[in-house]
N, C-alpha and C positions, 0 to 999 in steps of 0.2 A: 271398087272401094279403094280409097287412098290409104297408104300405110300411116299409122298413127305413131309418131315418135316425139313426144313432148321432151323438151330439153330440161326445164325446171318446173316446179309446181306452179310458177307464175304463168306458164304457157296455158294452163287450164283456165278457160274463161270463167269468171266468177258467177256463172249462172248454172245452177244444177241442171244436168241433162245435156250439156253441150261442152265440147272442147275443140281446140284448134289442132288441125293435123300437123302443121308446122308453124314455128314462130313467125308471125306476120302474115300467115296465109289467110285467105278469105274463105277457105273451104272448111265448113263446119260439119261435124258428124254427131249423131246422137250417141250418148254414153250410157251404158248400163252399169249397174253396181259391179258386175263381174269385170268390166273394163277397168273400173277404178281400183279394184283389188289387184288386177294384173299389173297396173301401173305402180302400185305400192305394195310390194311383197309382204311387208310387215303389218299390213292393215288388219289382218285377222286378230293379231295380238292386241292391237289398239282398240278393236271393237269389243274386247272383253272387259273394258273398264267397268267398275261396279255400277249397277243401277242405283239411282237415289231411292232407297227403300221406302222412306216415308212418303215420297212423291208417288211412287207406284202403288203403295198400299192405299193411299187416298183415292187414286184413280180406280183401283179395283173395287172399292166400296160403291162406286157410282154406277157400275153395271158393266156388262160385257163389251158394249160398243166403246165406252170410254177407256176401258183397259186396253183393248186392241188398238185404239187410236193413240193412246199414250205410249205403248210399246213401239208402234210404228214411228212416232215422233222422236222417241229416244234413239231408235235405230238410225234414222236420217241425220239426227244431230250428231251422233257418234261418227257416222260415216263422213260427214262433211268436216268435222273437227279433225279426223284422222288424216284427211287429204289436204287440210289447211285451206278449205274454201271459205273459212271464216274471215278472210281478209276483205270480205264484202263489207258494205257499210254496216256498222254495228246498229242493231235495232231493226234491221230489215226483216229478219225472221226467216223461218224455214217453212216448207210445205211438204206434205206427204207425197212422195213420188209414186208413179205408177207401179214401179217395181216393189216398193214397200207395201202398197195396197194389195198387190198380188201375194206377196210373201205372208202378210198377216190376214189375208182373206177379208179385206175391208171394202165394202161397197160405198158408193157415193153417199147414200143415205146414212149408213153406219158412221162414215167420217163426219158428216154434218152434225149428227146427233152426239157423237163422241166429243167433238170440238165444243159444242154448245154446253155439254155437261162439265167438261174440263174448265171451260171459261167461267161458268157459274160457280164452280168450286174454288176458283182463284189459282188454279194450277198452270194456266196458260193465259196469254193475252193474244187475241185474234184480231187481225186487221183484214177486213173484207173489201174487195173492190169488184165492181161489176165486170164480168167477163174473164176473171182470173181466179186462180185458186186462193184460198184463204192463207195468209201469212201468219205464222204462229211464233210467238216468243215464249220459251219455257220459263216458268217462274218457280225456282227452288227456294223455299223459305223455311 
């Protein structure tokens, strides 16, 4: 295993789940949420930003799968905002990571059903492509 020593947040490749071991290095390693927290010591405070209560309340009325999916989406959104991965193309969206799925106990079926319900309620906009995870844009209105 190569040591991971990013120089700036720009060293982190703007794709969730991967980062560069050294600036300009071609060696990529998978990243867990724990690695991201280790790289950013203040991240726990940043993750405590308030949940959009009206958005979460709407999601909770849709059912258990949509609430779990909404919380996982908010977690991923907060985590990526905290480490400034949002320098990706605006409008590209986020997706529920494997770690978030495990943390919130979300199965693939639960995720699909939750995303469908959230999209129908107008809380998210989902972009689906064959062979890849659904990209989600959160809609706070």
